[in-house]
Backbone as numpy.savetxt, mean C-alpha at the origin, in Angstrom:
# Nx Ny Nz CAx CAy CAz Cx Cy Cz
0.84 8.96 17.60 1.39 7.66 17.27 0.33 6.61 17.55
0.11 5.71 16.58 -0.89 4.66 16.71 -0.23 3.30 16.59
-0.83 2.32 17.24 -0.37 0.95 17.15 -1.53 0.06 16.75
-1.22 -0.96 16.00 -2.23 -1.94 15.61 -1.56 -3.25 15.25
-2.37 -4.31 15.21 -1.89 -5.64 14.83 -2.84 -6.22 13.81
-2.32 -7.12 13.01 -3.14 -7.81 12.02 -2.62 -9.24 11.90
-3.54 -10.18 11.81 -3.19 -11.60 11.66 -2.89 -11.92 10.20
-1.85 -12.73 9.99 -1.55 -13.21 8.66 -2.50 -14.34 8.29
-2.73 -14.48 6.99 -3.61 -15.53 6.48 -2.90 -16.89 6.66
-3.47 -17.79 7.48 -2.80 -19.07 7.72 -2.80 -19.98 6.49
-3.63 -19.69 5.51 -3.66 -20.49 4.29 -2.55 -20.11 3.31
-1.78 -19.08 3.63 -0.68 -18.62 2.78 0.63 -18.63 3.58
1.05 -19.81 4.07 2.21 -19.86 4.99 3.53 -19.43 4.37
3.63 -19.41 3.03 4.92 -19.05 2.42 5.05 -17.55 2.20
3.97 -16.79 2.47 4.01 -15.34 2.27 3.34 -14.64 3.44
3.71 -13.38 3.64 3.05 -12.57 4.65 1.86 -11.87 4.01
0.70 -12.48 4.11 -0.53 -11.96 3.50 -1.55 -11.76 4.60
-2.21 -10.61 4.58 -3.29 -10.37 5.54 -4.45 -9.67 4.85
-5.59 -9.65 5.52 -6.77 -8.99 4.97 -6.76 -7.51 5.33
-7.25 -6.70 4.41 -7.44 -5.26 4.63 -8.66 -4.86 3.81
-9.03 -3.60 3.93 -10.17 -3.09 3.17 -9.79 -1.76 2.53
-10.29 -1.54 1.32 -10.10 -0.27 0.63 -11.41 0.51 0.66
-11.32 1.82 0.69 -12.51 2.67 0.68 -13.05 2.74 -0.75
-14.30 2.31 -0.90 -14.99 2.36 -2.18 -15.76 3.68 -2.23
-15.26 4.62 -3.02 -15.86 5.95 -3.05 -17.24 5.95 -3.72
-17.50 4.98 -4.58 -18.81 4.90 -5.24 -19.88 4.39 -4.28
-19.55 3.39 -3.48 -20.50 2.82 -2.52 -20.46 3.56 -1.18
-19.44 4.41 -1.00 -19.27 5.17 0.23 -19.12 4.26 1.46
-18.32 3.20 1.29 -18.05 2.28 2.39 -16.78 1.50 2.08
-16.28 0.79 3.07 -15.09 -0.04 2.86 -15.47 -1.30 2.09
-14.54 -1.77 1.28 -14.73 -2.96 0.47 -14.76 -4.20 1.34
-15.13 -5.31 0.71 -14.96 -6.60 1.36 -13.46 -6.80 1.53
-13.03 -7.70 2.40 -11.59 -7.89 2.61 -10.86 -8.26 1.32
-9.70 -7.67 1.16 -8.81 -8.01 0.06 -7.49 -8.48 0.64
-6.76 -9.24 -0.13 -5.45 -9.73 0.33 -4.40 -8.66 0.13
-3.59 -8.47 1.15 -2.46 -7.55 1.08 -1.20 -8.36 1.31
-0.29 -8.26 0.37 0.99 -8.94 0.48 1.99 -7.96 1.07
2.50 -8.26 2.25 3.46 -7.42 2.97 4.84 -7.72 2.39
5.41 -6.80 1.63 6.63 -7.05 0.88 7.71 -6.03 1.25
8.58 -6.42 2.16 9.64 -5.51 2.61 10.69 -5.26 1.53
10.65 -6.03 0.44 11.61 -5.84 -0.64 11.11 -4.93 -1.76
9.88 -4.46 -1.64 9.31 -3.61 -2.69 9.40 -2.15 -2.29
9.82 -1.30 -3.20 9.86 0.14 -2.93 8.46 0.68 -2.68
7.53 0.36 -3.59 6.24 1.02 -3.61 5.07 0.06 -3.45
4.01 0.58 -2.89 2.75 -0.13 -2.83 2.23 -0.22 -4.26
1.66 -1.37 -4.62 1.20 -1.59 -5.98 -0.21 -2.16 -5.97
-1.02 -1.71 -6.93 -2.38 -2.18 -7.08 -2.65 -2.38 -8.58
-3.57 -3.27 -8.88 -3.92 -3.48 -10.29 -4.60 -2.22 -10.82
-4.24 -1.84 -12.02 -4.73 -0.60 -12.63 -6.26 -0.55 -12.71
-6.91 -1.70 -12.92 -8.37 -1.70 -13.07 -9.10 -1.40 -11.75
-8.42 -1.52 -10.62 -9.06 -1.28 -9.33 -9.05 0.19 -8.90
-8.23 1.00 -9.55 -8.04 2.38 -9.10 -9.31 3.22 -9.22
-10.08 3.05 -10.29 -11.30 3.86 -10.46 -12.26 3.69 -9.29
-12.26 2.53 -8.69 -13.17 2.26 -7.57 -12.59 2.70 -6.23
-11.29 2.60 -6.09 -10.68 2.80 -4.77 -9.74 3.99 -4.66
-9.55 4.74 -5.72 -8.60 5.84 -5.63 -8.72 6.82 -6.78
-7.65 7.60 -6.95 -7.57 8.63 -7.98 -6.29 8.40 -8.76
-6.42 8.33 -10.08 -5.26 8.17 -10.95 -4.67 9.56 -11.20
-3.36 9.67 -11.11 -2.71 10.94 -11.44 -2.18 10.85 -12.88
-1.68 11.94 -13.39 -1.09 11.95 -14.73 0.37 11.53 -14.72
0.92 11.31 -13.54 2.32 10.96 -13.43 2.52 9.46 -13.65
3.59 9.12 -14.36 3.96 7.72 -14.57 5.44 7.55 -14.25
5.82 6.31 -14.05 7.22 5.98 -13.89 7.46 4.58 -14.44
8.66 4.29 -14.87 9.03 2.98 -15.38 9.24 2.03 -14.20
8.67 0.81 -14.32 8.82 -0.18 -13.25 9.02 -1.56 -13.86
9.59 -2.44 -13.06 9.63 -3.87 -13.35 9.13 -4.56 -12.11
8.07 -5.33 -12.28 7.47 -6.06 -11.15 7.03 -7.41 -11.67
7.69 -8.48 -11.18 7.38 -9.80 -11.68 7.63 -9.86 -13.18
6.61 -10.27 -13.94 6.76 -10.37 -15.39 6.40 -9.06 -16.09
5.96 -8.05 -15.34 5.58 -6.78 -15.95 6.76 -5.82 -15.96
6.99 -5.21 -17.11 8.00 -4.17 -17.23 7.42 -3.10 -18.13
7.29 -1.89 -17.62 6.71 -0.81 -18.40 6.33 0.35 -17.53
5.38 1.14 -18.01 4.93 2.31 -17.27 3.93 1.94 -16.18
4.03 2.63 -15.07 3.06 2.51 -13.98 2.51 3.90 -13.71
1.20 3.99 -13.60 0.60 5.26 -13.20 0.71 5.40 -11.70
0.98 6.61 -11.25 0.96 6.87 -9.82 -0.47 7.21 -9.45
-1.00 6.56 -8.43 -2.37 6.81 -8.00 -2.38 7.06 -6.49
-3.49 7.54 -6.02 -3.67 7.75 -4.58 -4.92 7.00 -4.15
-4.73 6.03 -3.26 -5.86 5.27 -2.72 -6.52 6.10 -1.64
-7.86 6.16 -1.67 -8.58 7.01 -0.72 -8.26 6.63 0.73
-8.54 5.37 1.08 -8.29 4.90 2.45 -7.97 3.41 2.40
-7.09 2.99 3.27 -6.74 1.59 3.43 -6.87 1.26 4.90
-7.77 0.31 5.22 -7.98 -0.08 6.62 -7.27 -1.40 6.88
-6.35 -1.36 7.83 -5.56 -2.53 8.21 -5.75 -2.75 9.70
-6.28 -3.89 10.06 -6.46 -4.22 11.47 -7.22 -3.16 12.24
-8.21 -2.55 11.64 -9.00 -1.51 12.30 -8.38 -0.12 12.22
-7.14 0.00 11.75 -6.45 1.28 11.62 -6.59 1.77 10.18
-6.87 3.04 9.99 -7.09 3.58 8.64 -5.95 4.50 8.23
-5.37 4.20 7.06 -4.37 5.05 6.43 -5.08 5.81 5.32
-4.88 7.11 5.24 -5.57 7.92 4.23 -4.60 8.40 3.16
-5.12 8.46 1.93 -4.39 8.98 0.77 -3.03 8.30 0.61
-3.09 6.99 0.43 -1.89 6.17 0.28 -1.48 6.15 -1.20
-0.25 6.52 -1.48 0.26 6.50 -2.84 0.60 5.07 -3.23
0.19 4.71 -4.45 0.48 3.38 -4.99 0.80 3.51 -6.47
1.43 2.48 -6.99 1.65 2.40 -8.43 0.56 1.50 -9.00
-0.07 1.95 -10.06 -1.12 1.19 -10.72 -0.56 0.58 -11.99
-0.57 -0.75 -12.05 -0.06 -1.42 -13.24 -1.04 -2.50 -13.68
-1.04 -2.82 -14.97 -1.86 -3.91 -15.46 -1.06 -5.21 -15.38
-1.41 -6.10 -14.50 -0.67 -7.36 -14.43 -1.64 -8.53 -14.34
-1.16 -9.68 -14.72 -1.97 -10.89 -14.74 -1.53 -11.82 -13.63
-2.31 -12.87 -13.46 -1.92 -13.90 -12.52 -2.68 -13.86 -11.23
-2.21 -14.67 -10.33 -2.89 -14.90 -9.06 -3.05 -13.66 -8.20
-2.18 -12.69 -8.33 -2.20 -11.54 -7.43 -2.93 -10.32 -8.00
-3.69 -10.46 -9.08 -4.27 -9.28 -9.70 -5.32 -8.59 -8.85
-5.89 -9.26 -7.86 -6.83 -8.58 -6.97 -6.23 -8.36 -5.58
-4.92 -8.39 -5.49 -4.19 -8.14 -4.25 -3.59 -6.73 -4.29
-3.16 -6.30 -3.13 -2.31 -5.12 -3.04 -0.96 -5.60 -2.54
0.09 -5.08 -3.13 1.42 -5.34 -2.64 1.80 -4.11 -1.82
1.99 -4.28 -0.53 2.30 -3.16 0.36 3.81 -2.98 0.42
4.30 -1.85 -0.06 5.73 -1.60 -0.15 6.27 -0.71 0.95
7.56 -0.43 0.84 8.22 0.35 1.89 7.83 1.81 1.89
7.16 2.31 0.83 6.69 3.70 0.91 5.67 3.84 2.04
4.98 2.77 2.41 4.10 2.77 3.58 4.86 2.35 4.82
5.60 1.25 4.72 6.31 0.68 5.88 7.38 1.59 6.45
7.88 2.53 5.63 8.91 3.45 6.11 8.43 4.26 7.32
7.12 4.40 7.45 6.55 5.14 8.58 6.24 4.24 9.78
6.67 3.01 9.73 6.32 2.05 10.77 7.54 1.47 11.48
7.35 1.20 12.73 8.20 0.27 13.45 7.34 -0.98 13.51
7.84 -2.10 12.98 6.99 -3.28 12.95 7.76 -4.53 13.35
7.01 -5.52 13.79 7.57 -6.81 14.14 6.66 -7.89 13.58
7.29 -8.90 13.00 6.56 -10.05 12.50 6.73 -11.15 13.53
5.62 -11.65 14.05 5.66 -12.71 15.05 5.21 -14.02 14.40
6.15 -14.93 14.21 5.81 -16.23 13.64 4.98 -17.04 14.62
5.28 -16.92 15.91 4.54 -17.67 16.91 3.07 -17.25 16.96
2.83 -15.94 16.82 1.46 -15.41 16.86 0.85 -15.30 15.47
1.67 -15.51 14.43 1.24 -15.38 13.03 0.61 -14.01 12.77
1.31 -12.97 13.21 0.76 -11.63 13.04 1.85 -10.59 12.85
1.39 -9.44 12.39 2.21 -8.26 12.21 1.79 -7.24 13.25
2.75 -6.74 14.02 2.48 -5.71 15.02 3.16 -4.43 14.55
2.37 -3.33 14.52 2.84 -2.08 13.93 2.65 -0.92 14.89
3.64 -0.03 14.94 3.51 1.27 15.57 3.94 2.30 14.54
3.06 3.26 14.26 3.42 4.31 13.31 4.48 5.20 13.96
5.55 5.44 13.25 6.61 6.34 13.69 7.03 7.21 12.52
6.40 8.36 12.42 6.65 9.25 11.29 7.94 10.03 11.47
8.66 10.20 10.37 9.84 11.06 10.37 9.36 12.49 10.54
10.29 13.39 10.82 9.93 14.81 10.98 9.29 15.37 9.71
9.81 14.98 8.53 9.24 15.49 7.29 7.87 14.89 7.02
7.69 13.59 7.29 6.38 12.96 7.09 5.35 13.54 8.05
5.78 13.86 9.25 4.87 14.41 10.26 4.32 15.78 9.84
5.08 16.51 9.03 4.65 17.82 8.57 3.61 17.75 7.46
3.52 16.62 6.79 2.56 16.47 5.70 1.16 16.25 6.25
0.17 16.78 5.56 -1.22 16.54 5.97 -1.54 15.05 5.91
-1.06 14.38 4.86 -1.25 12.95 4.71 0.13 12.31 4.55
0.68 11.71 5.60 2.06 11.23 5.56 2.31 10.03 4.65
1.26 9.40 4.12 1.47 8.27 3.22 1.43 8.68 1.76
1.54 9.97 1.50 1.48 10.48 0.14 2.87 10.71 -0.44
3.61 9.65 -0.60 4.88 9.71 -1.30 5.21 8.32 -1.82
6.08 8.26 -2.78 6.57 6.98 -3.27 8.06 7.12 -3.53
8.68 6.07 -4.00 10.10 6.09 -4.31 10.30 6.01 -5.81
11.27 6.75 -6.32 11.61 6.60 -7.73 12.50 5.37 -7.88
12.96 5.10 -9.10 13.74 3.89 -9.35 15.12 3.89 -8.69
15.55 5.05 -8.20 16.83 5.13 -7.50 16.64 5.09 -5.99
15.39 4.93 -5.54 15.13 4.87 -4.11 14.97 6.22 -3.45
14.89 7.29 -4.25 14.71 8.64 -3.70 13.22 8.92 -3.50
12.89 9.57 -2.42 11.49 9.89 -2.12 10.95 10.93 -3.10
9.78 10.64 -3.63 9.06 11.58 -4.49 7.80 12.01 -3.74
7.80 13.18 -3.15 6.63 13.65 -2.40 5.54 14.07 -3.36
4.32 13.63 -3.11 3.19 13.95 -3.98 2.18 14.84 -3.28
2.60 15.52 -2.25 1.71 16.38 -1.47 1.03 17.42 -2.34
1.72 17.91 -3.34 1.19 18.99 -4.15 0.12 18.53 -5.14
-0.04 17.25 -5.36 -0.98 16.76 -6.38 -2.42 16.96 -5.99
-2.78 16.63 -4.80 -4.20 16.63 -4.42 -4.50 17.73 -3.42
């Protein structure tokens, strides 16, 4: 069990946004900081489709999604590594979609990741405090962040893909 904290971006007071880094497999190092939107109302972690080639692996699996103004197919991808507050999550499943607007270079962190966490948001400290708490089934997986939710909220394990 690991614990970590991350400060929210004070320039984005209306949203829970913090900096994180993605593993760039081409450069063999972590990326410059990117914005992560902590969204407890989202089933799945989401990333712009154009970023996957640099930071992850696209699978052949798709699912129908509606996110903001986008409605259509999303490719399921696996991000190599996501570093949050010095803590590294490996093989994180995300949905890759082509979307426009202000958030196209952000990651939306969904409950497929947060489901493994006990977390507290501190407004006074402007930070997120996390302790990983894996379920018995997640603990058995080599990479516990390798699952997403279908449109009915049922877990879709992707352990067999990679």
